[in-house]
TORVO-50461 format. One record per residue (C-alpha): residue number from 0; residue in one letter; z, x, y. Coordinates in steps of 0.05 Angstrom, whole numbers, plus 5000, padded with zeros to 4 digits. Example, Ala and Ser with C-alpha at 12.3 -4.5 7.8 and 13.67 -1.06 7.14 Angstrom:
# TORVO-50461
SITE_gudren_rose_Z_X_Y
SITE_0_a_5156_5246_4910 $
SITE_1_s_5143_5273_4979 $
END
This chain:
# TORVO-50461
SITE_gudren_rose_Z_X_Y
SITE_0_m_1609_1565_9276 $
SITE_1_v_1582_1511_9319 $
SITE_2_f_1526_1517_9374 $
SITE_3_t_1528_1473_9431 $
SITE_4_r_1487_1473_9490 $
SITE_5_k_1514_1437_9543 $
SITE_6_p_1469_1400_9605 $
SITE_7_l_1476_1445_9664 $
SITE_8_a_1496_1371_9701 $
SITE_9_d_1563_1367_9652 $
SITE_10_c_1580_1450_9671 $
SITE_11_i_1575_1448_9738 $
SITE_12_p_1651_1435_9759 $
SITE_13_a_1663_1493_9716 $
SITE_14_l_1609_1544_9732 $
SITE_15_v_1635_1539_9804 $
SITE_16_a_1698_1548_9790 $
SITE_17_t_1689_1605_9754 $
SITE_18_a_1648_1640_9802 $
SITE_19_r_1687_1621_9857 $
SITE_20_g_1744_1657_9812 $
SITE_21_d_1779_1596_9801 $
SITE_22_l_1772_1602_9733 $
SITE_23_a_1764_1657_9687 $
SITE_24_a_1703_1671_9656 $
SITE_25_t_1701_1662_9575 $
SITE_26_l_1654_1719_9579 $
SITE_27_v_1628_1786_9623 $
SITE_28_i_1576_1836_9616 $
SITE_29_t_1595_1891_9662 $
SITE_30_g_1558_1950_9692 $
SITE_31_g_1485_1951_9659 $
SITE_32_k_1414_1958_9685 $
SITE_33_l_1392_1878_9701 $
SITE_34_v_1324_1869_9671 $
SITE_35_n_1302_1805_9738 $
SITE_36_v_1235_1772_9706 $
SITE_37_v_1242_1730_9769 $
SITE_38_s_1230_1781_9820 $
SITE_39_g_1207_1838_9770 $
SITE_40_e_1259_1887_9784 $
SITE_41_i_1309_1931_9740 $
SITE_42_l_1373_1931_9782 $
SITE_43_d_1433_1979_9770 $
SITE_44_g_1498_1968_9764 $
SITE_45_m_1497_1892_9755 $
SITE_46_s_1543_1838_9714 $
SITE_47_v_1544_1778_9687 $
SITE_48_g_1604_1725_9680 $
SITE_49_i_1594_1668_9631 $
SITE_50_q_1621_1604_9627 $
SITE_51_e_1609_1545_9571 $
SITE_52_g_1555_1582_9538 $
SITE_53_r_1516_1585_9617 $
SITE_54_i_1515_1638_9675 $
SITE_55_a_1567_1630_9722 $
SITE_56_y_1560_1700_9763 $
SITE_57_v_1500_1745_9774 $
SITE_58_g_1532_1801_9817 $
SITE_59_k_1568_1877_9823 $
SITE_60_d_1629_1860_9818 $
SITE_61_v_1658_1805_9771 $
SITE_62_s_1726_1823_9768 $
SITE_63_h_1746_1760_9798 $
SITE_64_l_1716_1727_9743 $
SITE_65_i_1761_1767_9689 $
SITE_66_g_1824_1734_9663 $
SITE_67_e_1881_1747_9606 $
SITE_68_h_1828_1716_9553 $
SITE_69_t_1759_1750_9576 $
SITE_70_k_1723_1776_9528 $
SITE_71_i_1685_1840_9561 $
SITE_72_i_1625_1873_9542 $
SITE_73_d_1614_1934_9578 $
SITE_74_a_1534_1950_9584 $
SITE_75_a_1539_2019_9620 $
SITE_76_g_1480_2057_9598 $
SITE_77_k_1437_1993_9567 $
SITE_78_y_1391_1947_9595 $
SITE_79_i_1414_1868_9593 $
SITE_80_a_1351_1821_9595 $
SITE_81_p_1340_1739_9580 $
SITE_82_g_1335_1723_9507 $
SITE_83_l_1265_1733_9484 $
SITE_84_l_1225_1663_9476 $
SITE_85_d_1160_1655_9436 $
SITE_86_g_1113_1602_9462 $
SITE_87_h_1082_1587_9400 $
SITE_88_c_1099_1595_9333 $
SITE_89_h_1095_1561_9267 $
SITE_90_i_1163_1571_9229 $
SITE_91_e_1137_1553_9164 $
SITE_92_s_1092_1607_9175 $
SITE_93_t_1149_1666_9162 $
SITE_94_q_1163_1626_9092 $
SITE_95_l_1229_1616_9121 $
SITE_96_t_1279_1555_9136 $
SITE_97_v_1290_1546_9197 $
SITE_98_t_1362_1579_9190 $
SITE_99_e_1337_1633_9156 $
SITE_100_f_1290_1649_9216 $
SITE_101_a_1346_1651_9259 $
SITE_102_h_1374_1702_9213 $
SITE_103_a_1319_1738_9226 $
SITE_104_v_1302_1744_9295 $
SITE_105_l_1358_1730_9328 $
SITE_106_p_1390_1803_9310 $
SITE_107_l_1312_1820_9340 $
SITE_108_g_1332_1795_9400 $
SITE_109_t_1286_1721_9405 $
SITE_110_t_1335_1672_9422 $
SITE_111_g_1292_1617_9426 $
SITE_112_g_1226_1590_9422 $
SITE_113_f_1164_1524_9417 $
SITE_114_f_1156_1509_9353 $
SITE_115_d_1102_1477_9324 $
SITE_116_a_1112_1446_9261 $
SITE_117_h_1045_1417_9232 $
SITE_118_e_1050_1450_9175 $
SITE_119_i_1110_1409_9148 $
SITE_120_a_1088_1353_9188 $
SITE_121_n_1016_1354_9143 $
SITE_122_v_1055_1346_9084 $
SITE_123_f_1114_1292_9105 $
SITE_124_g_1090_1276_9172 $
SITE_125_l_1145_1247_9225 $
SITE_126_k_1190_1258_9157 $
SITE_127_g_1180_1335_9169 $
SITE_128_i_1188_1346_9237 $
SITE_129_k_1243_1311_9247 $
SITE_130_l_1272_1351_9186 $
SITE_131_m_1255_1419_9219 $
SITE_132_l_1283_1387_9276 $
SITE_133_e_1354_1364_9257 $
SITE_134_e_1367_1440_9222 $
SITE_135_m_1342_1465_9286 $
SITE_136_r_1399_1434_9334 $
SITE_137_q_1450_1476_9285 $
SITE_138_t_1427_1548_9293 $
SITE_139_p_1444_1579_9361 $
SITE_140_l_1359_1581_9377 $
SITE_141_a_1344_1545_9439 $
SITE_142_a_1290_1511_9404 $
SITE_143_y_1240_1460_9429 $
SITE_144_m_1205_1423_9375 $
SITE_145_q_1126_1408_9393 $
SITE_146_v_1098_1340_9354 $
SITE_147_a_1041_1360_9308 $
SITE_148_s_0970_1328_9339 $
SITE_149_c_0920_1346_9287 $
SITE_150_v_0953_1309_9221 $
SITE_151_p_0900_1323_9186 $
SITE_152_s_0880_1372_9233 $
SITE_153_a_0795_1356_9232 $
SITE_154_g_0809_1285_9211 $
SITE_155_p_0813_1247_9137 $
SITE_156_e_0735_1252_9122 $
SITE_157_f_0737_1323_9118 $
SITE_158_e_0798_1345_9086 $
SITE_159_t_0864_1305_9053 $
SITE_160_t_0937_1321_9081 $
SITE_161_g_0997_1276_9055 $
SITE_162_a_1011_1242_9118 $
SITE_163_s_0966_1226_9181 $
SITE_164_i_1006_1226_9255 $
SITE_165_g_0971_1193_9312 $
SITE_166_p_0989_1163_9384 $
SITE_167_k_1041_1112_9361 $
SITE_168_e_1090_1171_9311 $
SITE_169_v_1071_1215_9374 $
SITE_170_a_1096_1169_9422 $
SITE_171_e_1156_1162_9373 $
SITE_172_a_1174_1229_9362 $
SITE_173_f_1181_1244_9444 $
SITE_174_t_1247_1193_9443 $
SITE_175_w_1283_1230_9393 $
SITE_176_g_1306_1276_9451 $
SITE_177_d_1295_1325_9508 $
SITE_178_d_1284_1380_9454 $
SITE_179_v_1219_1346_9428 $
SITE_180_i_1177_1381_9483 $
SITE_181_a_1117_1371_9482 $
SITE_182_l_1036_1364_9438 $
SITE_183_g_1027_1410_9393 $
SITE_184_e_0969_1448_9384 $
SITE_185_v_0915_1399_9394 $
SITE_186_m_0860_1433_9350 $
SITE_187_n_0814_1372_9340 $
SITE_188_f_0783_1400_9408 $
SITE_189_p_0720_1365_9393 $
SITE_190_g_0744_1297_9388 $
SITE_191_v_0786_1318_9453 $
SITE_192_v_0715_1330_9491 $
SITE_193_y_0671_1269_9467 $
SITE_194_g_0726_1224_9467 $
SITE_195_d_0758_1208_9409 $
SITE_196_e_0804_1148_9418 $
SITE_197_k_0870_1184_9369 $
SITE_198_m_0871_1250_9394 $
SITE_199_i_0860_1223_9471 $
SITE_200_g_0915_1168_9456 $
SITE_201_e_0963_1230_9430 $
SITE_202_i_0956_1263_9506 $
SITE_203_q_0959_1208_9538 $
SITE_204_a_1026_1192_9497 $
SITE_205_t_1050_1255_9515 $
SITE_206_l_1039_1260_9591 $
SITE_207_r_1067_1194_9596 $
SITE_208_a_1129_1213_9560 $
SITE_209_g_1135_1272_9612 $
SITE_210_k_1124_1323_9563 $
SITE_211_y_1067_1382_9556 $
SITE_212_a_1004_1386_9519 $
SITE_213_d_0982_1445_9481 $
SITE_214_g_0917_1471_9466 $
SITE_215_h_0868_1502_9407 $
SITE_216_f_0797_1507_9437 $
SITE_217_t_0756_1566_9396 $
SITE_218_w_0694_1557_9428 $
SITE_219_p_0668_1609_9475 $
SITE_220_s_0711_1619_9541 $
SITE_221_d_0640_1610_9582 $
SITE_222_d_0623_1553_9545 $
SITE_223_w_0615_1484_9588 $
SITE_224_r_0664_1444_9554 $
SITE_225_l_0730_1480_9561 $
SITE_226_p_0738_1455_9634 $
SITE_227_v_0727_1382_9595 $
SITE_228_y_0785_1402_9544 $
SITE_229_a_0820_1428_9611 $
SITE_230_a_0811_1356_9645 $
SITE_231_a_0845_1324_9588 $
SITE_232_g_0912_1350_9608 $
SITE_233_i_0921_1407_9560 $
SITE_234_t_0955_1464_9598 $
SITE_235_g_0968_1522_9547 $
SITE_236_d_0924_1555_9493 $
SITE_237_h_0934_1605_9440 $
SITE_238_e_0852_1613_9418 $
SITE_239_c_0849_1681_9473 $
SITE_240_v_0813_1733_9429 $
SITE_241_t_0782_1774_9488 $
SITE_242_a_0800_1782_9561 $
SITE_243_e_0741_1729_9591 $
SITE_244_d_0791_1682_9535 $
SITE_245_v_0850_1694_9581 $
SITE_246_i_0815_1699_9645 $
SITE_247_e_0773_1636_9648 $
SITE_248_r_0833_1597_9614 $
SITE_249_v_0877_1624_9684 $
SITE_250_r_0829_1606_9728 $
SITE_251_l_0831_1533_9703 $
SITE_252_g_0905_1533_9713 $
SITE_253_m_0917_1533_9638 $
SITE_254_y_0969_1590_9607 $
SITE_255_a_0939_1636_9564 $
SITE_256_k_0977_1651_9501 $
SITE_257_m_0960_1723_9474 $
SITE_258_r_0978_1727_9410 $
SITE_259_r_1008_1778_9360 $
SITE_260_g_1020_1745_9289 $
SITE_261_s_1019_1797_9231 $
SITE_262_a_0944_1788_9219 $
SITE_263_w_0923_1766_9284 $
SITE_264_h_0913_1820_9332 $
SITE_265_d_0892_1796_9399 $
SITE_266_v_0938_1821_9452 $
SITE_267_a_0900_1891_9450 $
SITE_268_k_0840_1864_9479 $
SITE_269_t_0871_1801_9515 $
SITE_270_i_0922_1841_9555 $
SITE_271_t_0861_1873_9588 $
SITE_272_a_0854_1815_9633 $
SITE_273_h_0914_1838_9664 $
SITE_274_t_0905_1917_9655 $
SITE_275_e_0842_1923_9677 $
SITE_276_y_0817_1869_9708 $
SITE_277_g_0880_1855_9751 $
SITE_278_i_0887_1779_9729 $
SITE_279_d_0957_1750_9760 $
SITE_280_t_1007_1747_9698 $
SITE_281_r_1043_1686_9713 $
SITE_282_r_1003_1641_9669 $
SITE_283_m_1003_1695_9622 $
SITE_284_m_1053_1690_9551 $
SITE_285_l_1062_1732_9492 $
SITE_286_v_1069_1694_9431 $
SITE_287_t_1076_1706_9357 $
SITE_288_d_1033_1638_9317 $
SITE_289_d_1036_1661_9250 $
SITE_290_r_1085_1714_9222 $
SITE_291_s_1105_1726_9146 $
SITE_292_s_1184_1741_9122 $
SITE_293_e_1160_1804_9103 $
SITE_294_s_1126_1835_9176 $
SITE_295_l_1202_1802_9210 $
SITE_296_r_1229_1850_9166 $
SITE_297_d_1181_1910_9173 $
SITE_298_e_1150_1901_9247 $
SITE_299_g_1199_1854_9288 $
SITE_300_h_1186_1784_9323 $
SITE_301_m_1173_1777_9392 $
SITE_302_d_1208_1857_9402 $
SITE_303_f_1147_1879_9366 $
SITE_304_v_1102_1835_9419 $
SITE_305_v_1130_1870_9477 $
SITE_306_r_1134_1930_9458 $
SITE_307_h_1064_1927_9432 $
SITE_308_a_1038_1895_9495 $
SITE_309_i_1070_1953_9525 $
SITE_310_a_1041_2000_9489 $
SITE_311_q_0969_1974_9516 $
SITE_312_g_0988_2001_9588 $
SITE_313_v_1031_1933_9608 $
SITE_314_k_1093_1951_9652 $
SITE_315_p_1167_1944_9614 $
SITE_316_v_1192_1887_9665 $
SITE_317_t_1114_1853_9667 $
SITE_318_a_1114_1846_9591 $
SITE_319_f_1190_1831_9581 $
SITE_320_q_1165_1763_9641 $
SITE_321_m_1104_1740_9586 $
SITE_322_a_1161_1726_9535 $
SITE_323_t_1215_1694_9580 $
SITE_324_i_1205_1664_9649 $
SITE_325_n_1127_1650_9647 $
SITE_326_t_1146_1622_9579 $
SITE_327_a_1209_1573_9598 $
SITE_328_e_1156_1556_9658 $
SITE_329_r_1095_1537_9616 $
SITE_330_f_1149_1480_9585 $
SITE_331_g_1183_1465_9643 $
SITE_332_v_1246_1493_9621 $
SITE_333_a_1261_1553_9677 $
SITE_334_r_1326_1512_9703 $
SITE_335_d_1358_1526_9628 $
SITE_336_i_1321_1587_9591 $
SITE_337_g_1288_1645_9616 $
SITE_338_s_1322_1694_9664 $
SITE_339_i_1388_1716_9675 $
SITE_340_t_1404_1676_9748 $
SITE_341_p_1464_1631_9757 $
SITE_342_g_1458_1563_9719 $
SITE_343_n_1424_1581_9668 $
SITE_344_l_1436_1577_9592 $
SITE_345_a_1472_1649_9576 $
SITE_346_d_1417_1669_9517 $
SITE_347_i_1424_1749_9537 $
SITE_348_i_1398_1814_9500 $
SITE_349_l_1427_1889_9511 $
SITE_350_l_1379_1930_9501 $
SITE_351_d_1398_2009_9487 $
SITE_352_g_1350_2072_9501 $
SITE_353_n_1277_2058_9544 $
SITE_354_l_1268_1991_9554 $
SITE_355_a_1186_2002_9533 $
SITE_356_d_1221_2018_9458 $
SITE_357_v_1253_1943_9463 $
SITE_358_n_1320_1968_9417 $
SITE_359_v_1365_1915_9414 $
SITE_360_v_1428_1925_9406 $
SITE_361_m_1468_1855_9421 $
SITE_362_t_1448_1788_9418 $
SITE_363_i_1484_1730_9451 $
SITE_364_a_1464_1658_9450 $
SITE_365_a_1498_1601_9489 $
SITE_366_g_1553_1648_9516 $
SITE_367_s_1561_1674_9436 $
SITE_368_v_1559_1746_9405 $
SITE_369_v_1515_1726_9352 $
SITE_370_a_1475_1795_9326 $
SITE_371_e_1504_1857_9340 $
SITE_372_n_1460_1927_9325 $
SITE_373_g_1410_1894_9282 $
SITE_374_v_1459_1843_9234 $
SITE_375_m_1483_1775_9242 $
SITE_376_t_1549_1764_9262 $
SITE_377_a_1547_1696_9266 $
SITE_378_e_1551_1644_9204 $
SITE_379_l_1496_1604_9195 $
SITE_380_a_1506_1538_9151 $
SITE_381_p_1453_1520_9103 $
SITE_382_y_1416_1469_9111 $
SITE_383_a_1403_1405_9055 $
SITE_384_y_1329_1384_9049 $
SITE_385_p_1330_1315_9004 $
SITE_386_p_1293_1321_8941 $
SITE_387_e_1236_1294_8954 $
SITE_388_v_1217_1350_9001 $
SITE_389_l_1230_1396_8938 $
SITE_390_a_1183_1359_8896 $
SITE_391_s_1118_1356_8936 $
SITE_392_v_1062_1380_8881 $
SITE_393_h_1031_1322_8843 $
SITE_394_l_0977_1337_8811 $
SITE_395_p_0941_1284_8757 $
SITE_396_k_0932_1340_8697 $
SITE_397_r_0934_1406_8696 $
SITE_398_p_0877_1458_8721 $
SITE_399_t_0831_1490_8666 $
SITE_400_a_0786_1549_8672 $
SITE_401_e_0738_1492_8669 $
SITE_402_d_0756_1471_8734 $
SITE_403_f_0734_1535_8767 $
SITE_404_v_0656_1525_8739 $
SITE_405_i_0613_1513_8795 $
SITE_406_p_0542_1479_8770 $
SITE_407_a_0478_1501_8802 $
SITE_408_p_0416_1460_8816 $
SITE_409_v_0373_1504_8776 $
SITE_410_e_0383_1519_8695 $
SITE_411_s_0364_1587_8711 $
SITE_412_g_0349_1636_8768 $
SITE_413_s_0376_1647_8832 $
SITE_414_v_0398_1600_8893 $
SITE_415_q_0418_1609_8966 $
SITE_416_t_0481_1599_8968 $
SITE_417_r_0541_1597_9035 $
SITE_418_v_0586_1645_9029 $
SITE_419_i_0647_1651_9061 $
SITE_420_k_0655_1716_9092 $
SITE_421_v_0733_1741_9115 $
SITE_422_l_0747_1775_9165 $
SITE_423_e_0805_1824_9173 $
SITE_424_n_0859_1806_9221 $
SITE_425_h_0817_1748_9250 $
SITE_426_v_0821_1682_9241 $
SITE_427_e_0754_1667_9244 $
SITE_428_t_0701_1671_9190 $
SITE_429_m_0629_1682_9180 $
SITE_430_e_0586_1642_9140 $
SITE_431_r_0539_1681_9096 $
SITE_432_i_0476_1657_9059 $
SITE_433_l_0463_1695_8998 $
SITE_434_t_0417_1693_8940 $
SITE_435_l_0474_1685_8875 $
SITE_436_p_0441_1678_8804 $
SITE_437_v_0451_1623_8762 $
SITE_438_e_0457_1622_8688 $
SITE_439_n_0450_1569_8638 $
SITE_440_g_0472_1516_8698 $
SITE_441_k_0523_1549_8729 $
SITE_442_l_0527_1590_8784 $
SITE_443_q_0552_1669_8775 $
SITE_444_v_0593_1698_8825 $
SITE_445_r_0605_1771_8817 $
SITE_446_d_0593_1842_8845 $
SITE_447_g_0655_1842_8903 $
SITE_448_l_0651_1764_8903 $
SITE_449_c_0694_1707_8884 $
SITE_450_k_0701_1640_8880 $
SITE_451_i_0751_1594_8920 $
SITE_452_a_0774_1534_8898 $
SITE_453_v_0821_1474_8935 $
SITE_454_l_0848_1421_8897 $
SITE_455_e_0880_1365_8926 $
SITE_456_r_0955_1364_8911 $
SITE_457_h_0993_1310_8958 $
SITE_458_k_0968_1248_8933 $
SITE_459_g_0940_1258_8860 $
SITE_460_t_0875_1242_8876 $
SITE_461_g_0842_1298_8840 $
SITE_462_n_0796_1314_8896 $
SITE_463_k_0776_1387_8880 $
SITE_464_s_0726_1433_8913 $
SITE_465_v_0695_1498_8895 $
SITE_466_g_0659_1552_8937 $
SITE_467_v_0645_1628_8937 $
SITE_468_v_0683_1680_8991 $
SITE_469_d_0670_1749_9007 $
SITE_470_g_0711_1803_9033 $
SITE_471_v_0777_1789_8996 $
SITE_472_g_0767_1859_8958 $
SITE_473_f_0790_1845_8882 $
SITE_474_l_0768_1901_8838 $
SITE_475_e_0787_1881_8774 $
SITE_476_p_0794_1805_8747 $
SITE_477_a_0851_1782_8791 $
SITE_478_a_0864_1712_8832 $
SITE_479_i_0919_1678_8878 $
SITE_480_a_0937_1605_8883 $
SITE_481_m_0979_1581_8936 $
SITE_482_t_1009_1514_8964 $
SITE_483_v_1004_1551_9048 $
SITE_484_a_0936_1523_9053 $
SITE_485_h_0923_1507_9122 $
SITE_486_d_0930_1466_9149 $
SITE_487_s_0926_1404_9095 $
SITE_488_h_0960_1447_9045 $
SITE_489_n_0933_1437_8985 $
SITE_490_i_0934_1485_8928 $
SITE_491_l_0878_1539_8951 $
SITE_492_v_0857_1588_8888 $
SITE_493_i_0816_1643_8909 $
SITE_494_g_0796_1690_8849 $
SITE_495_s_0747_1729_8801 $
SITE_496_d_0765_1704_8735 $
SITE_497_d_0768_1624_8717 $
SITE_498_e_0823_1640_8675 $
SITE_499_m_0864_1673_8717 $
SITE_500_m_0852_1626_8776 $
SITE_501_a_0867_1569_8722 $
SITE_502_l_0935_1605_8704 $
SITE_503_a_0948_1611_8779 $
SITE_504_a_0940_1541_8793 $
SITE_505_n_0988_1523_8743 $
SITE_506_a_1036_1578_8762 $
SITE_507_v_1052_1542_8840 $
SITE_508_a_1047_1477_8814 $
SITE_509_d_1097_1486_8759 $
SITE_510_a_1136_1518_8812 $
SITE_511_q_1127_1456_8860 $
SITE_512_g_1101_1505_8909 $
SITE_513_g_1103_1576_8920 $
SITE_514_v_1048_1641_8919 $
SITE_515_a_1022_1659_8857 $
SITE_516_v_0982_1722_8834 $
SITE_517_i_0955_1739_8773 $
SITE_518_t_0930_1808_8753 $
SITE_519_g_0924_1847_8679 $
SITE_520_s_0993_1868_8702 $
SITE_521_g_1027_1807_8690 $
SITE_522_t_1042_1747_8739 $
SITE_523_t_1076_1759_8801 $
SITE_524_l_1098_1697_8840 $
SITE_525_f_1136_1668_8907 $
SITE_526_p_1170_1610_8895 $
SITE_527_l_1164_1554_8956 $
SITE_528_a_1201_1503_8946 $
SITE_529_i_1211_1468_9013 $
SITE_530_a_1146_1430_9013 $
SITE_531_g_1109_1482_8975 $
SITE_532_l_1116_1515_9051 $
SITE_533_m_1188_1549_9054 $
SITE_534_s_1231_1592_9013 $
SITE_535_a_1299_1561_8998 $
SITE_536_e_1325_1635_8988 $
SITE_537_p_1356_1677_9040 $
SITE_538_f_1304_1718_9097 $
SITE_539_e_1323_1782_9062 $
SITE_540_v_1298_1756_8976 $
SITE_541_a_1241_1717_9021 $
SITE_542_a_1210_1785_9037 $
SITE_543_a_1224_1821_8992 $
SITE_544_q_1179_1772_8950 $
SITE_545_s_1128_1764_8999 $
SITE_546_a_1128_1845_8993 $
SITE_547_a_1115_1835_8930 $
SITE_548_v_1058_1793_8929 $
SITE_549_s_1020_1839_8986 $
SITE_550_k_1035_1892_8931 $
SITE_551_a_1001_1850_8875 $
SITE_552_l_0941_1833_8912 $
SITE_553_y_0945_1912_8940 $
SITE_554_d_0939_1934_8868 $
SITE_555_a_0880_1898_8849 $
SITE_556_g_0837_1919_8911 $
SITE_557_c_0856_1861_8962 $
SITE_558_t_0875_1912_9022 $
SITE_559_l_0867_1864_9077 $
SITE_560_n_0922_1876_9125 $
SITE_561_y_0978_1822_9106 $
SITE_562_a_0925_1789_9058 $
SITE_563_f_0966_1724_9041 $
SITE_564_m_0956_1703_9118 $
SITE_565_t_0889_1725_9123 $
SITE_566_l_0873_1680_9062 $
SITE_567_s_0917_1624_9075 $
SITE_568_l_0874_1604_9128 $
SITE_569_l_0814_1593_9092 $
SITE_570_a_0828_1517_9084 $
SITE_571_l_0834_1509_9154 $
SITE_572_a_0771_1460_9172 $
SITE_573_v_0787_1477_9260 $
SITE_574_i_0770_1554_9259 $
SITE_575_p_0700_1572_9262 $
SITE_576_t_0657_1591_9223 $
SITE_577_l_0662_1564_9147 $
SITE_578_r_0728_1531_9112 $
SITE_579_l_0731_1504_9050 $
SITE_580_s_0777_1433_9037 $
SITE_581_d_0780_1388_8984 $
SITE_582_k_0724_1351_9013 $
SITE_583_g_0675_1415_9008 $
SITE_584_l_0647_1457_9057 $
SITE_585_v_0674_1443_9132 $
SITE_586_r_0636_1492_9178 $
SITE_587_i_0646_1489_9257 $
SITE_588_t_0596_1511_9307 $
SITE_589_p_0587_1499_9389 $
SITE_590_e_0533_1465_9379 $
SITE_591_d_0544_1423_9315 $
SITE_592_g_0616_1408_9315 $
SITE_593_i_0659_1402_9254 $
SITE_594_q_0615_1380_9191 $
SITE_595_l_0613_1388_9128 $
SITE_596_v_0550_1424_9090 $
SITE_597_s_0525_1435_9021 $
SITE_598_l_0535_1497_8984 $
SITE_599_f_0476_1508_8967 $
SITE_600_s_0424_1527_9027 $
SITE_601_e_0373_1473_9029 $
SITE_602_e_0310_1522_9027 $
SITE_603_g_0333_1573_8980 $
SITE_604_v_0325_1546_8901 $
SITE_605_n_0291_1587_8861 $
SITE_606_a_0279_1568_8795 $
SITE_607_s_0248_1603_8730 $
SITE_608_i_0215_1581_8667 $
END
């Protein structure tokens, strides 16, 4: 099946003729309860007429639209709602190709989204973004691409990536089509605040193209620099973890995106900006950011997030607005998507039972039924990625256990060491200073701590750094390695045994990307052949392999919720407080911004004789 979304201007003659009754509708939906996200009402006994993939008519009676070949869907007893939109999503984080992502989310009622492909951009630059854009255009989704703004996320002095993107590349990407709609999250917010030429240039290129700039500001909401960031033309931000974060962004004219990913559980706190503080919801959006294939299978996608928001006390219609019309208005495409109104694209879902249950039983995308009762009914053609995208791991040598030894500044005794503390269900980490023992000139990492290492995999430089992490929870010798290591996506290795760390690193290198868990029980491998980020397998297979990784980690003692996703962010150099890249430990604080710091605290070296 070929899915086309014609511009409204090209459809007007047919839409008007259909609305008059002179041209039979291709599809009508009759007698349902319309969720009108424009007026905030639920209207009984409503019907919808569709022509050329767009909505021609909305009213009580569509009998004048019905012809001999009109397909009729009886919606009696069901809700008719606009398809759900994800206002901030990284498809690569689902571990799926765009096609398989569509296969996973369309039956759940997601009909479109605004996708920031900065994961593949950090591996293959503009080429990676364009490949995903081309694949998006072959699916039924109303898919809009955002141009990655931070490749690398913090800068080449802090990490090594496979490519780089600057103002020139951003301007080029915006010439690819109207579906390239925005600048992706500007994670280098210190660079924006303090006038970094590259970051300011990218925002200028975006605004000159008539596009939108998305944000990522993690300093406190009462920091004086948030208005500075907003002054740069950034009008949306998903790094909201408190009600105050939402309130301050909305007051500055920004859209506040409230995130419920697999491991980022921010909606419960942020939604209180509305439920407790009474903030108007017009500039509040529900998003996923990162959801794994496993959580798509087990929990859902935007249907899950909307359901969760309703459970926090949000009125159902208001929750739907936060995942439809608000999102469309944020990106200036409400004339096409986000509501069931005449002229809009016919992206429609039918829901059974209570509206609060968000029980999607049919999905219509651009006027075609693509899923019923949780199952895809439309065939999606596979997309072929070029060979170089399937061979993205380049190491100068095979890692050995010696690569994970940490030399200490003393031969024996103890040394105060900076340790990354993992926080469950949060993107941020804490910095701990612990006194660790030294034997034979080597740092001893034990008593529940693990080593963490990053090996550069894009250019074969041999760059490597090793640190210490707390909160992983391994109760036995174990290790995990992954080529999903936000955002530079080098090889990230975490373990309590050097030999197992080497085995895990080699397993993902040999697979040309993926996740490997090594324990006494053996090896669990989740291959991610496409750029080291996405599976070449169908959604159901990828979800099962993702779940196997989770089980292997759990069995070894790592009980973090969606542990793989939490651990994969430990290399993300622009999230407070302490991270590890191939260049070393990276710390970000409101006082000092982003800086490289030493593994060993300057004060704490205690040598023994």
